[in-house]
C-alpha positions as CSV (number, residue, x, y, z in Angstrom):
1,M,13.5,53.5,-100.1
2,A,13.2,57.0,-98.3
3,S,16.5,58.7,-97.6
4,K,17.7,58.6,-94.0
5,L,16.3,61.4,-91.8
6,K,19.0,63.6,-90.2
7,V,18.4,63.9,-86.6
8,I,20.3,65.9,-84.0
9,L,20.2,64.7,-80.4
10,F,20.8,67.6,-77.9
11,L,21.9,67.0,-74.3
12,G,22.2,69.9,-72.0
13,T,23.1,68.6,-68.5
14,Y,26.4,69.5,-66.8
15,R,26.0,68.2,-63.3
16,E,28.4,65.8,-61.7
17,N,27.6,62.1,-62.3
18,R,24.9,63.2,-64.8
19,L,22.6,60.5,-65.9
20,G,21.8,62.2,-69.2
21,E,24.6,60.4,-71.0
22,R,22.9,57.1,-70.4
23,V,19.7,58.4,-71.8
24,A,21.5,60.0,-74.9
25,K,23.3,56.7,-75.6
26,F,20.0,54.8,-75.4
27,M,18.2,57.0,-77.7
28,I,21.0,57.2,-80.2
29,N,21.1,53.4,-80.3
30,Q,17.3,53.2,-80.8
31,L,17.5,55.8,-83.6
32,E,20.4,54.1,-85.4
33,Q,19.4,50.5,-85.1
34,D,16.8,50.6,-87.9
35,G,19.1,52.2,-90.4
36,K,16.6,55.0,-91.1
37,H,18.3,57.8,-89.2
38,E,21.7,59.6,-89.4
39,V,22.3,61.0,-85.9
40,D,24.5,63.8,-84.7
41,F,25.0,64.5,-81.0
42,L,25.4,67.9,-79.6
43,D,26.3,67.7,-75.9
44,A,26.4,71.1,-74.1
45,E,29.2,69.8,-71.7
46,K,31.4,68.9,-74.7
47,L,30.7,72.0,-76.6
48,D,31.6,73.9,-73.4
49,L,30.0,77.1,-74.6
50,P,30.3,80.1,-72.2
51,I,27.3,81.7,-70.6
52,L,25.7,83.6,-73.5
53,K,27.4,86.9,-74.2
54,K,27.3,87.0,-78.0
55,A,25.0,84.8,-80.1
56,L,26.1,83.5,-83.5
57,H,23.6,85.7,-85.3
58,F,25.0,88.8,-83.6
59,Y,28.2,88.6,-85.5
60,K,28.1,90.9,-88.6
61,D,30.3,88.4,-90.2
62,Q,29.5,85.0,-88.9
63,T,32.8,83.5,-90.2
64,E,34.4,85.5,-87.4
65,A,32.3,83.5,-84.8
66,P,34.0,80.6,-83.0
67,Q,34.3,77.5,-85.3
68,V,32.3,75.3,-82.8
69,L,29.3,77.6,-83.4
70,Q,29.7,77.6,-87.2
71,D,29.9,73.8,-87.3
72,A,26.9,73.4,-85.0
73,K,24.8,75.8,-87.0
74,K,25.5,73.8,-90.2
75,K,24.4,70.6,-88.5
76,I,21.2,72.2,-87.1
77,M,20.3,73.6,-90.5
78,E,20.8,70.4,-92.2
79,A,18.8,68.3,-89.8
80,D,15.2,67.1,-90.4
81,A,14.3,66.6,-86.8
82,Y,15.6,67.1,-83.2
83,V,15.6,65.1,-80.0
84,F,16.0,67.0,-76.8
85,V,17.2,64.9,-73.8
86,S,16.5,66.9,-70.7
87,G,17.1,66.4,-67.0
88,E,15.2,68.5,-64.5
89,Y,17.0,71.2,-62.5
90,N,14.8,72.8,-59.8
91,H,11.8,71.4,-61.6
92,S,12.7,73.2,-64.9
93,I,15.0,73.0,-68.0
94,P,18.8,72.7,-67.3
95,P,20.5,76.0,-68.0
96,G,23.1,74.2,-70.1
97,L,20.4,73.3,-72.6
98,T,18.9,76.7,-73.0
99,N,22.3,78.3,-73.0
100,M,23.4,76.1,-75.9
101,I,20.2,76.7,-77.9
102,D,20.3,80.5,-77.3
103,H,23.6,80.7,-79.2
104,F,21.7,80.1,-82.4
105,P,18.9,82.0,-84.3
106,T,15.5,80.5,-83.9
107,S,15.1,80.6,-87.7
108,I,17.4,77.6,-88.2
109,F,15.2,75.4,-86.1
110,G,11.9,76.3,-87.7
111,Y,9.4,74.0,-89.6
112,K,11.0,70.8,-88.2
113,P,9.6,68.5,-85.4
114,S,11.2,67.7,-82.1
115,A,10.9,65.1,-79.5
116,I,11.2,65.5,-75.8
117,V,12.9,62.7,-73.8
118,C,13.1,63.6,-70.1
119,Y,14.4,61.7,-67.1
120,S,15.2,61.9,-63.5
121,P,16.3,59.6,-60.6
122,G,13.0,60.3,-59.0
123,M,9.5,59.1,-59.8
124,Y,8.4,62.0,-62.1
125,G,10.8,61.3,-64.8
126,G,11.6,65.0,-65.5
127,M,8.0,65.7,-66.6
128,R,8.0,69.2,-65.0
129,A,11.0,70.2,-67.0
130,A,9.3,68.7,-70.1
131,M,6.3,71.0,-69.7
132,H,8.6,74.1,-69.7
133,L,10.6,72.6,-72.6
134,R,7.4,72.1,-74.7
135,C,6.8,75.9,-74.6
136,F,10.5,76.7,-75.3
137,L,10.6,74.4,-78.3
138,G,7.4,75.7,-79.7
139,E,8.7,79.3,-79.4
140,I,11.9,78.5,-81.4
141,G,9.8,76.8,-84.1
142,C,10.5,73.1,-83.8
143,L,7.2,72.0,-82.5
144,P,7.3,68.9,-80.2
145,V,5.3,65.8,-81.1
146,S,2.4,65.1,-78.7
147,N,4.2,62.2,-76.9
148,I,6.7,62.9,-74.2
149,F,9.0,60.0,-73.3
150,G,9.7,60.3,-69.6
151,I,12.1,57.9,-67.8
152,P,11.8,57.9,-64.0
153,K,14.4,56.3,-61.8
154,C,16.7,56.2,-64.9
155,H,19.7,55.2,-62.8
156,A,17.9,51.8,-62.2
157,T,16.5,51.4,-65.7
158,L,19.5,52.2,-67.9
159,S,23.0,51.0,-67.6
160,E,26.0,53.4,-67.9
161,A,26.3,52.2,-71.5
162,G,22.7,53.1,-72.3
163,E,21.4,49.5,-72.3
164,P,17.8,49.3,-71.1
165,L,17.2,47.2,-68.0
166,D,13.4,47.6,-68.5
167,D,11.5,46.4,-71.7
168,H,9.1,49.4,-71.3
169,L,11.9,51.7,-72.4
170,V,12.3,50.3,-75.8
171,K,8.5,50.5,-76.3
172,G,8.5,54.2,-75.2
173,A,11.4,55.0,-77.5
174,K,9.7,53.3,-80.5
175,T,6.5,55.3,-79.8
176,I,8.1,58.7,-79.8
177,I,10.5,57.9,-82.7
178,G,7.5,56.8,-84.8
179,Q,5.7,60.2,-84.1
180,L,8.9,62.1,-84.8
181,D,9.5,60.3,-88.1
182,W,6.0,60.8,-89.4
183,N,6.2,64.5,-88.7
184,A,9.7,64.9,-90.0
185,H,8.8,63.2,-93.4
186,A,5.6,65.3,-93.7
187,M,7.4,68.6,-92.9
188,K,10.4,67.7,-95.2
189,N,8.1,66.8,-98.1
190,H,6.2,70.1,-97.6
191,R,9.3,72.2,-97.4
192,E,10.6,70.7,-100.6
193,L,7.2,71.2,-102.3
194,V,6.3,74.7,-101.3
195,G,9.3,76.2,-99.4
196,L,9.0,78.2,-96.2
197,P,6.5,81.0,-95.5
198,K,7.8,84.4,-96.5
């Protein structure tokens, strides 16, 4: 039996009455229920990082950086794959998400796959933000899988506990997790076989 994939789920919304927690809980449940994933949750609101002034990689001695950054960096480096849960602020990526990621060097995300799960209370399901996020994730080196899992009207399709109120959500989650797993195993095997490009 293959070892569990280490997955980090990132949530970057801060707004009052945010719906992102529902989506995060739902996706964590979907990832954990088959016993094939070990999931860490990095929530921008709980990390409560300041607006970026000094990134972790700008410290000459990174042991002098805030402990929260050191701990998060270790988790990011050990992960096999990433899930980015994103709302849509002014049709784009929430600043809390980019601010959180920008505290770390792009090199620690590289050669691992990512999955985009977007949502909104409206009919578009956060897809406009997802288009921007696809470019952002490609630039930091964790290429998104082709599928994007969008959840429109998520206030009506997910309970506060993250329980799906629509069977289509489970199907959508399984599709994107399947793609993420395939890519994560392929990239992990290749990293172990040949290492990273010099």
